[in-house]
BATITOR-832097 format. One line per field, with one value per residue (C-alpha): residue number from 0; residue in one letter; y negated, z, x. Coordinates in steps of 0.2 Angstrom, whole numbers. Example, Ala and Ser with C-alpha at 12.3 -4.5 7.8 and 13.67 -1.06 7.14 Angstrom:
<pts>
num <- [0 | 1]
residuo <- [A | S]
py <- [22 | 5]
pz <- [39 | 36]
px <- [62 | 68]
</pts>
This chain:
<pts>
num <- [0 | 1 | 2 | 3 | 4 | 5 | 6 | 7 | 8 | 9 | 10 | 11 | 12 | 13 | 14 | 15 | 16 | 17 | 18 | 19 | 20 | 21 | 22 | 23 | 24 | 25 | 26 | 27 | 28 | 29 | 30 | 31 | 32 | 33 | 34 | 35 | 36 | 37 | 38 | 39 | 40 | 41 | 42 | 43 | 44 | 45 | 46 | 47 | 48 | 49 | 50 | 51 | 52 | 53 | 54 | 55 | 56 | 57 | 58 | 59 | 60 | 61 | 62 | 63 | 64 | 65 | 66 | 67 | 68 | 69 | 70 | 71 | 72 | 73 | 74 | 75 | 76 | 77 | 78 | 79 | 80 | 81 | 82 | 83 | 84 | 85 | 86 | 87 | 88 | 89 | 90 | 91 | 92 | 93 | 94 | 95 | 96 | 97 | 98 | 99 | 100 | 101 | 102 | 103 | 104 | 105 | 106 | 107 | 108 | 109 | 110 | 111 | 112 | 113 | 114 | 115 | 116 | 117 | 118 | 119 | 120 | 121 | 122 | 123 | 124 | 125 | 126 | 127 | 128 | 129 | 130 | 131 | 132 | 133 | 134 | 135 | 136 | 137 | 138 | 139 | 140 | 141 | 142 | 143 | 144 | 145 | 146 | 147 | 148 | 149 | 150 | 151 | 152 | 153 | 154 | 155 | 156 | 157 | 158 | 159 | 160 | 161 | 162 | 163 | 164 | 165 | 166 | 167 | 168 | 169 | 170 | 171 | 172 | 173 | 174 | 175 | 176 | 177 | 178 | 179 | 180 | 181 | 182 | 183 | 184 | 185 | 186 | 187 | 188 | 189 | 190 | 191 | 192 | 193 | 194 | 195 | 196 | 197 | 198 | 199 | 200 | 201 | 202 | 203 | 204 | 205 | 206 | 207 | 208 | 209 | 210 | 211 | 212 | 213 | 214 | 215 | 216 | 217 | 218 | 219 | 220 | 221 | 222 | 223 | 224 | 225 | 226 | 227 | 228 | 229 | 230 | 231 | 232 | 233 | 234 | 235 | 236 | 237 | 238 | 239 | 240 | 241 | 242 | 243 | 244 | 245 | 246 | 247 | 248 | 249 | 250 | 251 | 252 | 253 | 254 | 255 | 256 | 257 | 258 | 259 | 260 | 261 | 262 | 263 | 264 | 265 | 266 | 267 | 268 | 269 | 270 | 271 | 272 | 273 | 274 | 275 | 276 | 277 | 278 | 279 | 280 | 281 | 282 | 283 | 284 | 285 | 286 | 287 | 288 | 289]
residuo <- [X | X | X | X | X | X | X | X | X | X | X | X | X | X | X | X | X | X | X | X | X | X | X | X | X | X | X | X | X | X | X | X | X | X | X | X | X | X | X | X | X | X | X | X | X | X | X | X | X | X | X | X | X | X | X | X | X | X | X | X | X | X | X | X | X | X | X | X | X | X | X | X | X | X | X | X | X | X | X | X | X | X | X | X | X | X | X | X | X | X | X | X | X | X | X | X | X | X | X | X | X | X | X | X | X | X | X | X | X | X | X | X | X | X | X | X | X | X | X | X | X | X | X | X | X | X | X | X | X | X | X | X | X | X | X | X | X | X | X | X | X | X | X | X | X | X | X | X | X | X | X | X | X | X | X | X | X | X | X | X | X | X | X | X | X | X | X | X | X | X | X | X | X | X | X | X | X | X | X | X | X | X | X | X | X | X | X | X | X | X | X | X | X | X | X | X | X | X | X | X | X | X | X | X | X | X | X | X | X | X | X | X | X | X | X | X | X | X | X | X | X | X | X | X | X | X | X | X | X | X | X | X | X | X | X | X | X | X | X | X | X | X | X | X | X | X | X | X | X | X | X | X | X | X | X | X | X | X | X | X | X | X | X | X | X | X | X | X | X | X | X | X | X | X | X | X | X | X | X | X | X | X | X | X | X | X | X | X | X | X]
py <- [-558 | -550 | -543 | -555 | -543 | -545 | -563 | -572 | -580 | -598 | -598 | -591 | -608 | -612 | -598 | -602 | -604 | -623 | -627 | -617 | -618 | -633 | -622 | -607 | -600 | -581 | -576 | -562 | -556 | -548 | -564 | -578 | -583 | -594 | -589 | -595 | -585 | -594 | -599 | -586 | -573 | -577 | -575 | -588 | -590 | -607 | -615 | -617 | -603 | -602 | -607 | -624 | -631 | -631 | -641 | -624 | -618 | -599 | -589 | -590 | -578 | -576 | -574 | -568 | -561 | -548 | -544 | -543 | -535 | -521 | -518 | -519 | -530 | -549 | -559 | -576 | -591 | -609 | -621 | -640 | -651 | -671 | -672 | -660 | -642 | -630 | -613 | -599 | -584 | -570 | -556 | -541 | -542 | -533 | -543 | -534 | -520 | -531 | -533 | -549 | -559 | -572 | -586 | -597 | -613 | -625 | -642 | -641 | -657 | -664 | -647 | -642 | -645 | -651 | -658 | -677 | -673 | -666 | -680 | -694 | -686 | -687 | -670 | -662 | -652 | -646 | -639 | -631 | -623 | -619 | -609 | -599 | -594 | -588 | -579 | -571 | -562 | -558 | -545 | -552 | -543 | -544 | -559 | -547 | -548 | -535 | -517 | -528 | -543 | -531 | -523 | -536 | -543 | -527 | -527 | -545 | -540 | -526 | -537 | -550 | -547 | -528 | -528 | -539 | -537 | -521 | -519 | -510 | -504 | -496 | -490 | -489 | -478 | -481 | -465 | -460 | -474 | -460 | -456 | -476 | -479 | -464 | -467 | -486 | -493 | -500 | -517 | -512 | -502 | -517 | -529 | -516 | -517 | -537 | -536 | -524 | -534 | -552 | -543 | -538 | -553 | -563 | -550 | -553 | -569 | -573 | -561 | -566 | -553 | -549 | -538 | -531 | -518 | -505 | -494 | -492 | -489 | -490 | -507 | -511 | -522 | -528 | -533 | -540 | -535 | -525 | -509 | -494 | -493 | -513 | -506 | -495 | -506 | -519 | -506 | -502 | -521 | -521 | -505 | -515 | -529 | -519 | -509 | -521 | -534 | -522 | -522 | -522 | -521 | -528 | -523 | -506 | -502 | -494 | -488 | -494 | -485 | -480 | -469 | -476 | -471 | -479 | -480 | -489 | -495 | -488 | -497 | -484 | -485 | -492 | -500 | -485 | -473 | -484 | -484 | -468 | -462 | -475 | -463 | -446 | -450 | -454 | -438 | -427 | -425 | -441 | -453 | -457 | -457 | -470]
pz <- [479 | 490 | 507 | 522 | 529 | 515 | 516 | 515 | 532 | 527 | 521 | 539 | 549 | 535 | 542 | 560 | 570 | 575 | 556 | 554 | 565 | 578 | 593 | 600 | 616 | 623 | 622 | 633 | 621 | 633 | 645 | 631 | 645 | 640 | 648 | 647 | 645 | 656 | 649 | 668 | 662 | 671 | 663 | 671 | 667 | 665 | 667 | 651 | 639 | 621 | 614 | 625 | 612 | 598 | 607 | 610 | 625 | 622 | 612 | 592 | 584 | 573 | 586 | 578 | 592 | 598 | 579 | 583 | 600 | 594 | 576 | 582 | 566 | 562 | 557 | 550 | 553 | 549 | 561 | 560 | 574 | 574 | 557 | 554 | 546 | 558 | 554 | 567 | 565 | 578 | 582 | 597 | 609 | 624 | 640 | 655 | 653 | 646 | 629 | 623 | 607 | 601 | 591 | 582 | 577 | 561 | 556 | 537 | 532 | 524 | 516 | 510 | 491 | 487 | 506 | 500 | 484 | 498 | 506 | 493 | 484 | 505 | 507 | 524 | 525 | 545 | 534 | 522 | 535 | 544 | 530 | 527 | 546 | 545 | 529 | 540 | 552 | 540 | 527 | 508 | 502 | 514 | 526 | 540 | 554 | 548 | 558 | 567 | 574 | 581 | 589 | 596 | 602 | 611 | 621 | 625 | 633 | 641 | 649 | 653 | 655 | 658 | 676 | 676 | 659 | 650 | 630 | 621 | 598 | 587 | 569 | 552 | 539 | 521 | 517 | 499 | 496 | 486 | 474 | 473 | 465 | 457 | 448 | 446 | 446 | 461 | 458 | 461 | 476 | 483 | 480 | 491 | 504 | 505 | 506 | 521 | 528 | 527 | 537 | 550 | 552 | 554 | 564 | 575 | 576 | 581 | 596 | 602 | 596 | 584 | 567 | 557 | 543 | 550 | 535 | 516 | 521 | 540 | 549 | 567 | 579 | 594 | 611 | 629 | 642 | 632 | 634 | 625 | 623 | 616 | 604 | 598 | 595 | 585 | 574 | 569 | 566 | 556 | 547 | 544 | 537 | 525 | 518 | 518 | 508 | 497 | 479 | 463 | 461 | 444 | 440 | 447 | 460 | 476 | 492 | 504 | 521 | 536 | 548 | 563 | 582 | 596 | 611 | 626 | 628 | 644 | 657 | 655 | 636 | 622 | 608 | 595 | 610 | 608 | 590 | 586 | 599 | 585 | 572 | 581 | 586 | 569 | 561 | 573 | 579 | 590 | 574 | 570 | 553 | 550]
px <- [608 | 621 | 622 | 625 | 635 | 651 | 649 | 666 | 671 | 675 | 654 | 650 | 649 | 636 | 625 | 628 | 612 | 614 | 615 | 599 | 587 | 586 | 576 | 575 | 565 | 559 | 544 | 534 | 522 | 511 | 511 | 516 | 530 | 543 | 560 | 576 | 594 | 606 | 626 | 628 | 616 | 600 | 584 | 571 | 555 | 546 | 531 | 522 | 515 | 521 | 505 | 505 | 519 | 508 | 492 | 482 | 475 | 474 | 489 | 487 | 476 | 493 | 503 | 522 | 530 | 518 | 517 | 538 | 536 | 524 | 530 | 549 | 555 | 555 | 541 | 538 | 524 | 522 | 515 | 510 | 513 | 513 | 514 | 529 | 527 | 539 | 543 | 547 | 554 | 551 | 562 | 563 | 577 | 580 | 588 | 590 | 577 | 564 | 558 | 554 | 555 | 567 | 558 | 570 | 561 | 564 | 556 | 555 | 546 | 560 | 567 | 549 | 544 | 528 | 526 | 528 | 515 | 502 | 503 | 503 | 486 | 480 | 478 | 477 | 493 | 489 | 473 | 482 | 493 | 481 | 472 | 489 | 491 | 470 | 475 | 486 | 474 | 461 | 457 | 459 | 444 | 432 | 436 | 434 | 450 | 464 | 470 | 483 | 472 | 461 | 473 | 480 | 464 | 461 | 479 | 476 | 459 | 468 | 481 | 470 | 452 | 448 | 449 | 434 | 426 | 421 | 423 | 412 | 416 | 407 | 415 | 402 | 407 | 401 | 390 | 396 | 408 | 421 | 408 | 401 | 420 | 419 | 405 | 402 | 422 | 430 | 424 | 409 | 413 | 425 | 406 | 398 | 412 | 410 | 391 | 393 | 406 | 396 | 382 | 394 | 403 | 385 | 380 | 396 | 396 | 379 | 381 | 399 | 407 | 422 | 423 | 435 | 442 | 447 | 451 | 448 | 428 | 427 | 425 | 423 | 413 | 415 | 408 | 413 | 402 | 389 | 381 | 382 | 364 | 366 | 379 | 367 | 354 | 366 | 370 | 353 | 349 | 365 | 359 | 342 | 351 | 360 | 348 | 333 | 345 | 354 | 346 | 357 | 376 | 383 | 366 | 364 | 354 | 360 | 353 | 368 | 368 | 383 | 386 | 392 | 400 | 401 | 414 | 419 | 437 | 443 | 455 | 471 | 467 | 480 | 473 | 479 | 469 | 453 | 452 | 457 | 443 | 430 | 437 | 435 | 415 | 414 | 420 | 409 | 392 | 393 | 392 | 375 | 370 | 356]
</pts>
């Protein structure tokens, strides 16, 4: 492949935006508002939010504009709309000292290899795209939400809900996980991770919370409008379930336990501050060993 900046002038017309993309829009990744930037250089807020175009009532779980804004780089995703597969490329842009994301949108239905096959075989293409997008926000090994999704979730909470609700979280660290990997191998270590993650996911779902993977052997669970004592009780129940149900992994009997720490989200927190405080509590005497 050749660098785009070296392209021959006669080829540039094939690469112009109007030849590649059908639509564009400017999105505020924090509020999900849409803006127009007219020919006179005026930035005008529109009535709709970006997610409404996809028929949703709330922000997409895999909001590429939020990722582009936070990471300051380009992100790509697919969406399904009215029987069509849409490609969305989001890039960070700064206009009049306002940081936005530019979304470039293309209907790729007719140019997508395999689409007609799936349609002919009565396969639900919408579900396929949905599964693809779900993978973007999940940790592949455990199935829990990934760290980027957790940070976006916390950022949205701070932006919209912190004035009216509270959020408390707990981080857990599986005890002796490094030794398990060293003694029995990573395959067994992965089984342990998946087992604990399954218990946490069920607990989060049954109590209206959210569980995610924060690190190699660290996981987090978050709830809105619960007290720290209630979170302590939930961690105790998770530990009870983990120790009660765990028996053998690949024929090897293991006693699984974990250390946990609890923290509340503060109004002036950034997501990294809150997660950092959970880690700090986990590594100090404030962490609880069960």
